[in-house]
C-alpha positions, 0 to 999 in steps of 0.5 A: 423462396425456399427450394421446395416452393421453387420446385412446386412453382415450376411444376405448376407452370409446366402443368399450365403449359400442358406438360403431361409426363406424370413421372415429372410431377411425382418427383419430390419437392426437395429437388434432389432426384429426377435429373432425367425428368427435369431435362426432359421437361426442359427440352419439351419447354424449349421445343414448345416455346421455340425460344431458340428459333426466336433468337435465331430469327432476331440474329439472322443476317438478312440478304444484303446485310454485312457482318462487321468483323473487328479488324482493328490493330492490336494497339488500338483502344479496347473501346473501338473493338468492344462492340464488334467482338461482342457481336461476333461472340453473340453470333458464335453463341447463337450458332452453338445454341442452334447446334445444341438445339439440333442435338437435343431434338435428335436425342428427344426423337431417339428417346421417343423411338425407344419408348415406342419400341419398348411399348411395342415389345411390352404389348407383344409380351402381354398379348 
């Protein structure tokens, strides 16, 4: 599949999902322009599908559960510690994703507020 077909496929999927920003659909199919629009579409998709919330829900520690931390001595075999270190790595990755999601939401709200302010100012200049 060439890059143009991939771009058209992604545009079609986002259109089916309900993404309505016309500037995104006006991007060329070669994929060399519009990084801002692509990031906006990706953040909208993350918010709509709520994949980060689903991941956090699956990895959440429930009351009464215990988190296992690898406390093996350094000379122990790698196989004993492998499972524990990968689970702690996943926990760290999920917390990082949660932080990124919060940052993305903040940026999205700031962008939306700036857009509303721009619209209000344009309205004042036209009126």
